[in-house]
PDBQT receptor file of N, H, CA, C and O in Angstrom, charges set to zero:
ATOM      1  N   MET A   1     117.026 113.870  98.187  1.00  0.00    +0.000 N 
ATOM      2  CA  MET A   1     116.117 114.385  97.746  1.00  0.00    +0.000 C 
ATOM      3  C   MET A   1     115.233 113.584  99.561  1.00  0.00    +0.000 C 
ATOM      4  O   MET A   1     114.973 112.448  99.957  1.00  0.00    +0.000 OA
ATOM      5  N   ILE A   2     115.086 114.890 100.082  1.00  0.00    +0.000 N 
ATOM      6  H   ILE A   2     115.297 115.813  99.760  1.00  0.00    +0.000 HD
ATOM      7  CA  ILE A   2     114.156 114.908 101.364  1.00  0.00    +0.000 C 
ATOM      8  C   ILE A   2     112.920 115.448 101.173  1.00  0.00    +0.000 C 
ATOM      9  O   ILE A   2     112.637 116.646 101.210  1.00  0.00    +0.000 OA
ATOM     10  N   ILE A   3     112.077 114.379 100.937  1.00  0.00    +0.000 N 
ATOM     11  H   ILE A   3     112.307 113.407 100.907  1.00  0.00    +0.000 HD
ATOM     12  CA  ILE A   3     110.462 114.738 101.262  1.00  0.00    +0.000 C 
ATOM     13  C   ILE A   3     109.919 114.591 102.419  1.00  0.00    +0.000 C 
ATOM     14  O   ILE A   3     109.667 113.388 102.339  1.00  0.00    +0.000 OA
ATOM     15  N   GLY A   4     109.440 114.989 103.725  1.00  0.00    +0.000 N 
ATOM     16  H   GLY A   4     109.645 115.965 103.791  1.00  0.00    +0.000 HD
ATOM     17  CA  GLY A   4     108.636 114.967 104.920  1.00  0.00    +0.000 C 
ATOM     18  C   GLY A   4     109.441 113.807 105.822  1.00  0.00    +0.000 C 
ATOM     19  O   GLY A   4     110.387 114.112 106.548  1.00  0.00    +0.000 OA
ATOM     20  N   ASP A   5     109.063 112.766 105.716  1.00  0.00    +0.000 N 
ATOM     21  H   ASP A   5     108.294 112.518 105.126  1.00  0.00    +0.000 HD
ATOM     22  CA  ASP A   5     110.145 111.319 106.301  1.00  0.00    +0.000 C 
ATOM     23  C   ASP A   5     110.421 110.436 105.378  1.00  0.00    +0.000 C 
ATOM     24  O   ASP A   5     110.087 109.262 105.538  1.00  0.00    +0.000 OA
ATOM     25  N   THR A   6     111.178 110.922 104.089  1.00  0.00    +0.000 N 
ATOM     26  H   THR A   6     111.450 111.876 103.959  1.00  0.00    +0.000 HD
ATOM     27  CA  THR A   6     111.309 109.767 103.323  1.00  0.00    +0.000 C 
ATOM     28  C   THR A   6     112.802 110.476 102.628  1.00  0.00    +0.000 C 
ATOM     29  O   THR A   6     112.891 111.700 102.526  1.00  0.00    +0.000 OA
ATOM     30  N   VAL A   7     113.673 109.765 102.280  1.00  0.00    +0.000 N 
ATOM     31  H   VAL A   7     113.601 108.771 102.363  1.00  0.00    +0.000 HD
ATOM     32  CA  VAL A   7     114.852 110.122 102.019  1.00  0.00    +0.000 C 
ATOM     33  C   VAL A   7     114.829 109.576 100.269  1.00  0.00    +0.000 C 
ATOM     34  O   VAL A   7     114.202 108.521 100.173  1.00  0.00    +0.000 OA
ATOM     35  N   LEU A   8     115.309 110.021  99.092  1.00  0.00    +0.000 N 
ATOM     36  H   LEU A   8     115.818 110.878  99.171  1.00  0.00    +0.000 HD
ATOM     37  CA  LEU A   8     114.658 109.359  97.741  1.00  0.00    +0.000 C 
ATOM     38  C   LEU A   8     116.309 109.483  97.055  1.00  0.00    +0.000 C 
ATOM     39  O   LEU A   8     116.886 110.485  97.477  1.00  0.00    +0.000 OA
ATOM     40  N   SER A   9     117.053 108.727  96.184  1.00  0.00    +0.000 N 
ATOM     41  H   SER A   9     116.585 107.912  95.841  1.00  0.00    +0.000 HD
ATOM     42  CA  SER A   9     118.311 108.827  96.097  1.00  0.00    +0.000 C 
ATOM     43  C   SER A   9     118.194 107.879  94.545  1.00  0.00    +0.000 C 
ATOM     44  O   SER A   9     117.536 106.850  94.395  1.00  0.00    +0.000 OA
ATOM     45  N   SER A  10     118.997 108.544  93.553  1.00  0.00    +0.000 N 
ATOM     46  H   SER A  10     119.531 109.380  93.674  1.00  0.00    +0.000 HD
ATOM     47  CA  SER A  10     119.084 107.681  92.168  1.00  0.00    +0.000 C 
ATOM     48  C   SER A  10     120.460 108.103  91.926  1.00  0.00    +0.000 C 
ATOM     49  O   SER A  10     120.961 109.073  92.494  1.00  0.00    +0.000 OA
ATOM     50  N   TYR A  11     121.025 107.418  91.136  1.00  0.00    +0.000 N 
ATOM     51  H   TYR A  11     120.617 106.630  90.674  1.00  0.00    +0.000 HD
ATOM     52  CA  TYR A  11     122.242 106.979  90.647  1.00  0.00    +0.000 C 
ATOM     53  C   TYR A  11     122.505 107.168  89.119  1.00  0.00    +0.000 C 
ATOM     54  O   TYR A  11     121.460 107.134  88.468  1.00  0.00    +0.000 OA
ATOM     55  N   ILE A  12     123.487 107.333  88.483  1.00  0.00    +0.000 N 
ATOM     56  H   ILE A  12     124.336 107.360  89.012  1.00  0.00    +0.000 HD
ATOM     57  CA  ILE A  12     123.796 106.438  87.531  1.00  0.00    +0.000 C 
ATOM     58  C   ILE A  12     125.534 106.754  87.062  1.00  0.00    +0.000 C 
ATOM     59  O   ILE A  12     126.186 107.797  87.094  1.00  0.00    +0.000 OA
ATOM     60  N   SER A  13     125.919 105.279  86.613  1.00  0.00    +0.000 N 
ATOM     61  H   SER A  13     125.389 104.431  86.588  1.00  0.00    +0.000 HD
ATOM     62  CA  SER A  13     127.186 105.572  86.652  1.00  0.00    +0.000 C 
ATOM     63  C   SER A  13     127.858 106.463  85.587  1.00  0.00    +0.000 C 
ATOM     64  O   SER A  13     127.195 106.784  84.601  1.00  0.00    +0.000 OA
ATOM     65  N   GLU A  14     129.090 106.870  85.717  1.00  0.00    +0.000 N 
ATOM     66  H   GLU A  14     129.629 106.609  86.518  1.00  0.00    +0.000 HD
ATOM     67  CA  GLU A  14     129.726 107.641  84.560  1.00  0.00    +0.000 C 
ATOM     68  C   GLU A  14     129.808 107.284  83.346  1.00  0.00    +0.000 C 
ATOM     69  O   GLU A  14     129.989 108.160  82.500  1.00  0.00    +0.000 OA
ATOM     70  N   ASN A  15     129.721 106.208  83.039  1.00  0.00    +0.000 N 
ATOM     71  H   ASN A  15     129.574 105.496  83.726  1.00  0.00    +0.000 HD
ATOM     72  CA  ASN A  15     129.526 105.602  81.525  1.00  0.00    +0.000 C 
ATOM     73  C   ASN A  15     127.939 105.127  80.985  1.00  0.00    +0.000 C 
ATOM     74  O   ASN A  15     127.665 104.692  79.867  1.00  0.00    +0.000 OA
ATOM     75  N   GLY A  16     127.162 105.313  81.933  1.00  0.00    +0.000 N 
ATOM     76  H   GLY A  16     127.385 105.667  82.842  1.00  0.00    +0.000 HD
ATOM     77  CA  GLY A  16     125.846 105.279  81.675  1.00  0.00    +0.000 C 
ATOM     78  C   GLY A  16     125.043 104.152  81.579  1.00  0.00    +0.000 C 
ATOM     79  O   GLY A  16     123.905 104.162  81.108  1.00  0.00    +0.000 OA
ATOM     80  N   ILE A  17     125.758 102.943  82.126  1.00  0.00    +0.000 N 
ATOM     81  H   ILE A  17     126.682 102.934  82.509  1.00  0.00    +0.000 HD
ATOM     82  CA  ILE A  17     125.457 101.829  81.641  1.00  0.00    +0.000 C 
ATOM     83  C   ILE A  17     124.547 101.193  82.985  1.00  0.00    +0.000 C 
ATOM     84  O   ILE A  17     123.580 100.469  82.748  1.00  0.00    +0.000 OA
ATOM     85  N   TYR A  18     124.938 101.522  84.388  1.00  0.00    +0.000 N 
ATOM     86  H   TYR A  18     125.724 102.109  84.579  1.00  0.00    +0.000 HD
ATOM     87  CA  TYR A  18     124.258 101.076  85.883  1.00  0.00    +0.000 C 
ATOM     88  C   TYR A  18     123.395 102.194  86.288  1.00  0.00    +0.000 C 
ATOM     89  O   TYR A  18     123.790 103.332  86.032  1.00  0.00    +0.000 OA
ATOM     90  N   SER A  19     122.539 102.067  86.742  1.00  0.00    +0.000 N 
ATOM     91  H   SER A  19     122.218 101.143  86.950  1.00  0.00    +0.000 HD
ATOM     92  CA  SER A  19     121.043 103.461  86.938  1.00  0.00    +0.000 C 
ATOM     93  C   SER A  19     120.809 102.295  88.242  1.00  0.00    +0.000 C 
ATOM     94  O   SER A  19     120.965 101.079  88.353  1.00  0.00    +0.000 OA
ATOM     95  N   GLY A  20     120.352 103.403  89.124  1.00  0.00    +0.000 N 
ATOM     96  H   GLY A  20     120.226 104.391  89.033  1.00  0.00    +0.000 HD
ATOM     97  CA  GLY A  20     119.556 102.814  90.056  1.00  0.00    +0.000 C 
ATOM     98  C   GLY A  20     118.947 103.889  91.233  1.00  0.00    +0.000 C 
ATOM     99  O   GLY A  20     119.485 104.948  91.559  1.00  0.00    +0.000 OA
ATOM    100  N   THR A  21     117.523 103.262  91.850  1.00  0.00    +0.000 N 
ATOM    101  H   THR A  21     117.086 102.402  91.586  1.00  0.00    +0.000 HD
ATOM    102  CA  THR A  21     117.127 104.001  92.529  1.00  0.00    +0.000 C 
ATOM    103  C   THR A  21     116.578 103.507  94.225  1.00  0.00    +0.000 C 
ATOM    104  O   THR A  21     116.229 102.345  94.431  1.00  0.00    +0.000 OA
ATOM    105  N   GLU A  22     116.572 104.502  95.273  1.00  0.00    +0.000 N 
ATOM    106  H   GLU A  22     116.856 105.446  95.106  1.00  0.00    +0.000 HD
ATOM    107  CA  GLU A  22     116.124 103.946  96.547  1.00  0.00    +0.000 C 
ATOM    108  C   GLU A  22     115.557 104.649  97.428  1.00  0.00    +0.000 C 
ATOM    109  O   GLU A  22     116.134 105.736  97.469  1.00  0.00    +0.000 OA
ATOM    110  N   SER A  23     114.745 104.599  98.140  1.00  0.00    +0.000 N 
ATOM    111  H   SER A  23     114.276 103.716  98.107  1.00  0.00    +0.000 HD
ATOM    112  CA  SER A  23     114.473 105.360  99.423  1.00  0.00    +0.000 C 
ATOM    113  C   SER A  23     114.120 104.583 100.386  1.00  0.00    +0.000 C 
ATOM    114  O   SER A  23     113.657 103.445 100.466  1.00  0.00    +0.000 OA
ATOM    115  N   LEU A  24     114.539 105.721 101.393  1.00  0.00    +0.000 N 
ATOM    116  H   LEU A  24     114.915 106.646 101.329  1.00  0.00    +0.000 HD
ATOM    117  CA  LEU A  24     114.313 105.223 102.870  1.00  0.00    +0.000 C 
ATOM    118  C   LEU A  24     113.219 105.761 103.668  1.00  0.00    +0.000 C 
ATOM    119  O   LEU A  24     113.033 106.978 103.661  1.00  0.00    +0.000 OA
ATOM    120  N   PHE A  25     112.490 105.003 104.342  1.00  0.00    +0.000 N 
ATOM    121  H   PHE A  25     112.642 104.014 104.348  1.00  0.00    +0.000 HD
ATOM    122  CA  PHE A  25     111.272 105.381 105.086  1.00  0.00    +0.000 C 
ATOM    123  C   PHE A  25     111.079 105.859 106.541  1.00  0.00    +0.000 C 
ATOM    124  O   PHE A  25     110.998 104.683 106.895  1.00  0.00    +0.000 OA
ATOM    125  N   LYS A  26     110.977 106.332 107.354  1.00  0.00    +0.000 N 
ATOM    126  H   LYS A  26     111.044 107.287 107.066  1.00  0.00    +0.000 HD
ATOM    127  CA  LYS A  26     111.313 106.553 108.878  1.00  0.00    +0.000 C 
ATOM    128  C   LYS A  26     109.825 106.315 109.322  1.00  0.00    +0.000 C 
ATOM    129  O   LYS A  26     108.945 107.104 108.980  1.00  0.00    +0.000 OA
ATOM    130  N   ILE A  27     109.560 105.187 110.105  1.00  0.00    +0.000 N 
ATOM    131  H   ILE A  27     110.275 104.545 110.383  1.00  0.00    +0.000 HD
ATOM    132  CA  ILE A  27     108.634 104.476 110.290  1.00  0.00    +0.000 C 
ATOM    133  C   ILE A  27     108.027 105.403 112.025  1.00  0.00    +0.000 C 
ATOM    134  O   ILE A  27     107.146 106.125 112.493  1.00  0.00    +0.000 OA
ATOM    135  N   ASP A  28     109.059 104.806 112.296  1.00  0.00    +0.000 N 
ATOM    136  H   ASP A  28     109.775 104.219 111.916  1.00  0.00    +0.000 HD
ATOM    137  CA  ASP A  28     109.310 105.964 114.016  1.00  0.00    +0.000 C 
ATOM    138  C   ASP A  28     111.096 105.474 114.207  1.00  0.00    +0.000 C 
ATOM    139  O   ASP A  28     111.919 104.800 113.587  1.00  0.00    +0.000 OA
ATOM    140  N   GLU A  29     111.040 106.186 115.300  1.00  0.00    +0.000 N 
ATOM    141  H   GLU A  29     110.371 106.733 115.804  1.00  0.00    +0.000 HD
ATOM    142  CA  GLU A  29     112.091 106.383 116.073  1.00  0.00    +0.000 C 
ATOM    143  C   GLU A  29     113.013 105.506 115.733  1.00  0.00    +0.000 C 
ATOM    144  O   GLU A  29     114.083 106.070 115.506  1.00  0.00    +0.000 OA
ATOM    145  N   SER A  30     113.047 104.403 115.607  1.00  0.00    +0.000 N 
ATOM    146  H   SER A  30     112.178 103.944 115.792  1.00  0.00    +0.000 HD
ATOM    147  CA  SER A  30     113.700 103.094 115.412  1.00  0.00    +0.000 C 
ATOM    148  C   SER A  30     113.682 102.326 114.574  1.00  0.00    +0.000 C 
ATOM    149  O   SER A  30     114.339 101.291 114.687  1.00  0.00    +0.000 OA
ATOM    150  N   THR A  31     112.856 102.610 113.364  1.00  0.00    +0.000 N 
ATOM    151  H   THR A  31     112.322 103.451 113.272  1.00  0.00    +0.000 HD
ATOM    152  CA  THR A  31     112.139 101.744 112.369  1.00  0.00    +0.000 C 
ATOM    153  C   THR A  31     112.524 102.150 111.062  1.00  0.00    +0.000 C 
ATOM    154  O   THR A  31     112.302 103.352 110.911  1.00  0.00    +0.000 OA
ATOM    155  N   TYR A  32     112.979 101.647 110.137  1.00  0.00    +0.000 N 
ATOM    156  H   TYR A  32     113.159 100.671 110.260  1.00  0.00    +0.000 HD
ATOM    157  CA  TYR A  32     112.956 102.540 108.719  1.00  0.00    +0.000 C 
ATOM    158  C   TYR A  32     112.668 101.414 107.829  1.00  0.00    +0.000 C 
ATOM    159  O   TYR A  32     112.765 100.241 108.192  1.00  0.00    +0.000 OA
ATOM    160  N   LEU A  33     112.306 101.792 106.643  1.00  0.00    +0.000 N 
ATOM    161  H   LEU A  33     112.227 102.744 106.348  1.00  0.00    +0.000 HD
ATOM    162  CA  LEU A  33     111.751 100.731 105.393  1.00  0.00    +0.000 C 
ATOM    163  C   LEU A  33     113.003 101.239 104.112  1.00  0.00    +0.000 C 
ATOM    164  O   LEU A  33     112.995 102.406 103.718  1.00  0.00    +0.000 OA
ATOM    165  N   ASN A  34     113.715 100.532 103.725  1.00  0.00    +0.000 N 
ATOM    166  H   ASN A  34     113.721  99.584 104.045  1.00  0.00    +0.000 HD
ATOM    167  CA  ASN A  34     114.207 100.597 102.622  1.00  0.00    +0.000 C 
ATOM    168  C   ASN A  34     113.887 100.186 101.341  1.00  0.00    +0.000 C 
ATOM    169  O   ASN A  34     113.894  98.959 101.246  1.00  0.00    +0.000 OA
ATOM    170  N   ARG A  35     113.643 100.702 100.446  1.00  0.00    +0.000 N 
ATOM    171  H   ARG A  35     113.638 101.699 100.524  1.00  0.00    +0.000 HD
ATOM    172  CA  ARG A  35     113.125  99.847  98.942  1.00  0.00    +0.000 C 
ATOM    173  C   ARG A  35     114.158 100.327  97.477  1.00  0.00    +0.000 C 
ATOM    174  O   ARG A  35     114.534 101.472  97.226  1.00  0.00    +0.000 OA
ATOM    175  N   GLY A  36     114.325  99.601  97.007  1.00  0.00    +0.000 N 
ATOM    176  H   GLY A  36     114.020  98.671  97.211  1.00  0.00    +0.000 HD
ATOM    177  CA  GLY A  36     115.163 100.411  95.503  1.00  0.00    +0.000 C 
ATOM    178  C   GLY A  36     115.332  99.052  94.661  1.00  0.00    +0.000 C 
ATOM    179  O   GLY A  36     114.958  97.943  95.041  1.00  0.00    +0.000 OA
ATOM    180  N   PHE A  37     115.913  99.324  93.550  1.00  0.00    +0.000 N 
ATOM    181  H   PHE A  37     116.218 100.225  93.241  1.00  0.00    +0.000 HD
ATOM    182  CA  PHE A  37     116.300  98.612  92.199  1.00  0.00    +0.000 C 
ATOM    183  C   PHE A  37     117.454  98.955  91.654  1.00  0.00    +0.000 C 
ATOM    184  O   PHE A  37     117.640 100.093  92.086  1.00  0.00    +0.000 OA
ATOM    185  N   ALA A  38     118.384  98.663  90.942  1.00  0.00    +0.000 N 
ATOM    186  H   ALA A  38     118.232  97.739  90.591  1.00  0.00    +0.000 HD
ATOM    187  CA  ALA A  38     119.339  98.757  90.335  1.00  0.00    +0.000 C 
ATOM    188  C   ALA A  38     119.111  97.903  88.987  1.00  0.00    +0.000 C 
ATOM    189  O   ALA A  38     118.548  96.809  88.942  1.00  0.00    +0.000 OA
ATOM    190  N   PHE A  39     119.633  98.583  87.943  1.00  0.00    +0.000 N 
ATOM    191  H   PHE A  39     120.090  99.471  87.980  1.00  0.00    +0.000 HD
ATOM    192  CA  PHE A  39     119.931  98.400  86.005  1.00  0.00    +0.000 C 
ATOM    193  C   PHE A  39     120.869  98.300  85.776  1.00  0.00    +0.000 C 
ATOM    194  O   PHE A  39     121.770  99.041  86.170  1.00  0.00    +0.000 OA
ATOM    195  N   ASN A  40     120.998  97.233  84.973  1.00  0.00    +0.000 N 
ATOM    196  H   ASN A  40     120.266  96.631  84.653  1.00  0.00    +0.000 HD
ATOM    197  CA  ASN A  40     122.187  97.472  83.674  1.00  0.00    +0.000 C 
ATOM    198  C   ASN A  40     121.896  97.745  82.596  1.00  0.00    +0.000 C 
ATOM    199  O   ASN A  40     121.797  96.753  81.873  1.00  0.00    +0.000 OA
ATOM    200  N   GLY A  41     121.662  98.874  82.027  1.00  0.00    +0.000 N 
ATOM    201  H   GLY A  41     121.742  99.679  82.615  1.00  0.00    +0.000 HD
ATOM    202  CA  GLY A  41     121.061  99.249  80.905  1.00  0.00    +0.000 C 
ATOM    203  C   GLY A  41     119.637  99.247  81.188  1.00  0.00    +0.000 C 
ATOM    204  O   GLY A  41     119.054  99.731  82.159  1.00  0.00    +0.000 OA
ATOM    205  N   GLU A  42     119.025  98.429  79.866  1.00  0.00    +0.000 N 
ATOM    206  H   GLU A  42     119.498  98.036  79.077  1.00  0.00    +0.000 HD
ATOM    207  CA  GLU A  42     117.531  98.275  80.475  1.00  0.00    +0.000 C 
ATOM    208  C   GLU A  42     117.002  96.864  81.352  1.00  0.00    +0.000 C 
ATOM    209  O   GLU A  42     115.865  96.517  81.670  1.00  0.00    +0.000 OA
ATOM    210  N   ASN A  43     118.391  96.197  81.598  1.00  0.00    +0.000 N 
ATOM    211  H   ASN A  43     119.315  96.478  81.339  1.00  0.00    +0.000 HD
ATOM    212  CA  ASN A  43     118.038  94.846  82.611  1.00  0.00    +0.000 C 
ATOM    213  C   ASN A  43     118.227  95.111  83.681  1.00  0.00    +0.000 C 
ATOM    214  O   ASN A  43     119.190  95.779  84.057  1.00  0.00    +0.000 OA
ATOM    215  N   LYS A  44     117.292  94.615  84.452  1.00  0.00    +0.000 N 
ATOM    216  H   LYS A  44     116.510  94.072  84.146  1.00  0.00    +0.000 HD
ATOM    217  CA  LYS A  44     117.364  94.825  86.158  1.00  0.00    +0.000 C 
ATOM    218  C   LYS A  44     118.448  93.443  86.565  1.00  0.00    +0.000 C 
ATOM    219  O   LYS A  44     118.612  92.327  86.074  1.00  0.00    +0.000 OA
ATOM    220  N   LEU A  45     119.142  94.301  87.888  1.00  0.00    +0.000 N 
ATOM    221  H   LEU A  45     119.008  95.208  88.287  1.00  0.00    +0.000 HD
ATOM    222  CA  LEU A  45     120.097  93.929  88.359  1.00  0.00    +0.000 C 
ATOM    223  C   LEU A  45     119.371  92.988  89.970  1.00  0.00    +0.000 C 
ATOM    224  O   LEU A  45     119.238  91.850  90.420  1.00  0.00    +0.000 OA
ATOM    225  N   SER A  46     119.145  94.139  90.241  1.00  0.00    +0.000 N 
ATOM    226  H   SER A  46     119.254  95.063  89.875  1.00  0.00    +0.000 HD
ATOM    227  CA  SER A  46     118.140  93.869  91.515  1.00  0.00    +0.000 C 
ATOM    228  C   SER A  46     117.156  94.410  91.923  1.00  0.00    +0.000 C 
ATOM    229  O   SER A  46     116.763  95.407  91.318  1.00  0.00    +0.000 OA
ATOM    230  N   SER A  47     116.231  93.794  93.411  1.00  0.00    +0.000 N 
ATOM    231  H   SER A  47     116.551  92.983  93.902  1.00  0.00    +0.000 HD
ATOM    232  CA  SER A  47     115.363  94.877  93.748  1.00  0.00    +0.000 C 
ATOM    233  C   SER A  47     115.796  94.644  95.245  1.00  0.00    +0.000 C 
ATOM    234  O   SER A  47     116.636  93.796  95.542  1.00  0.00    +0.000 OA
ATOM    235  N   TRP A  48     115.168  95.454  96.173  1.00  0.00    +0.000 N 
ATOM    236  H   TRP A  48     114.485  96.143  95.932  1.00  0.00    +0.000 HD
ATOM    237  CA  TRP A  48     114.820  94.955  97.256  1.00  0.00    +0.000 C 
ATOM    238  C   TRP A  48     114.081  95.789  98.184  1.00  0.00    +0.000 C 
ATOM    239  O   TRP A  48     113.983  97.005  98.019  1.00  0.00    +0.000 OA
ATOM    240  N   GLU A  49     113.556  95.163  99.159  1.00  0.00    +0.000 N 
ATOM    241  H   GLU A  49     113.636  94.175  99.293  1.00  0.00    +0.000 HD
ATOM    242  CA  GLU A  49     113.100  95.841 100.432  1.00  0.00    +0.000 C 
ATOM    243  C   GLU A  49     113.021  95.194 101.963  1.00  0.00    +0.000 C 
ATOM    244  O   GLU A  49     112.611  94.178 102.525  1.00  0.00    +0.000 OA
ATOM    245  N   VAL A  50     113.686  96.458 102.267  1.00  0.00    +0.000 N 
ATOM    246  H   VAL A  50     114.018  97.283 101.810  1.00  0.00    +0.000 HD
ATOM    247  CA  VAL A  50     114.395  96.302 103.907  1.00  0.00    +0.000 C 
ATOM    248  C   VAL A  50     113.692  96.514 105.081  1.00  0.00    +0.000 C 
ATOM    249  O   VAL A  50     113.080  97.570 105.238  1.00  0.00    +0.000 OA
ATOM    250  N   LYS A  51     113.696  95.940 105.640  1.00  0.00    +0.000 N 
ATOM    251  H   LYS A  51     114.193  95.082 105.513  1.00  0.00    +0.000 HD
ATOM    252  CA  LYS A  51     113.277  96.538 107.287  1.00  0.00    +0.000 C 
ATOM    253  C   LYS A  51     114.072  96.790 108.202  1.00  0.00    +0.000 C 
ATOM    254  O   LYS A  51     114.058  95.858 109.005  1.00  0.00    +0.000 OA
ATOM    255  N   LEU A  52     114.920  97.759 108.556  1.00  0.00    +0.000 N 
ATOM    256  H   LEU A  52     114.932  98.517 107.903  1.00  0.00    +0.000 HD
ATOM    257  CA  LEU A  52     115.865  98.352 109.529  1.00  0.00    +0.000 C 
ATOM    258  C   LEU A  52     115.523  98.928 110.986  1.00  0.00    +0.000 C 
ATOM    259  O   LEU A  52     115.102 100.055 111.244  1.00  0.00    +0.000 OA
ATOM    260  N   GLU A  53     115.820  97.832 111.923  1.00  0.00    +0.000 N 
ATOM    261  H   GLU A  53     116.162  96.915 111.714  1.00  0.00    +0.000 HD
ATOM    262  CA  GLU A  53     115.181  97.923 113.035  1.00  0.00    +0.000 C 
ATOM    263  C   GLU A  53     116.442  98.248 113.955  1.00  0.00    +0.000 C 
ATOM    264  O   GLU A  53     117.518  97.775 113.587  1.00  0.00    +0.000 OA
ATOM    265  N   ARG A  54     116.411  98.905 114.953  1.00  0.00    +0.000 N 
ATOM    266  H   ARG A  54     115.538  99.289 115.251  1.00  0.00    +0.000 HD
ATOM    267  CA  ARG A  54     117.413  99.404 116.121  1.00  0.00    +0.000 C 
ATOM    268  C   ARG A  54     117.470  98.478 117.370  1.00  0.00    +0.000 C 
ATOM    269  O   ARG A  54     116.424  98.413 118.015  1.00  0.00    +0.000 OA
ATOM    270  N   LEU A  55     118.362  97.868 117.738  1.00  0.00    +0.000 N 
ATOM    271  H   LEU A  55     119.212  97.921 117.214  1.00  0.00    +0.000 HD
ATOM    272  CA  LEU A  55     118.456  97.263 118.793  1.00  0.00    +0.000 C 
ATOM    273  C   LEU A  55     118.606  97.487 120.136  1.00  0.00    +0.000 C 
ATOM    274  O   LEU A  55     118.660  96.538 120.918  1.00  0.00    +0.000 OA
TER     275      LEU A  55
């Protein structure tokens, strides 16, 4: 789903055990911010925040 300058995505595995979501926010023409998390059932597997910059 695209909302303005942000891309939102989510997933769930076929067996329903794994799920997660993430967002990609455009800061400017060469910089993006990505945030997300992943779950195994009700247990958090990971979460992240990363800044992506074009070199």
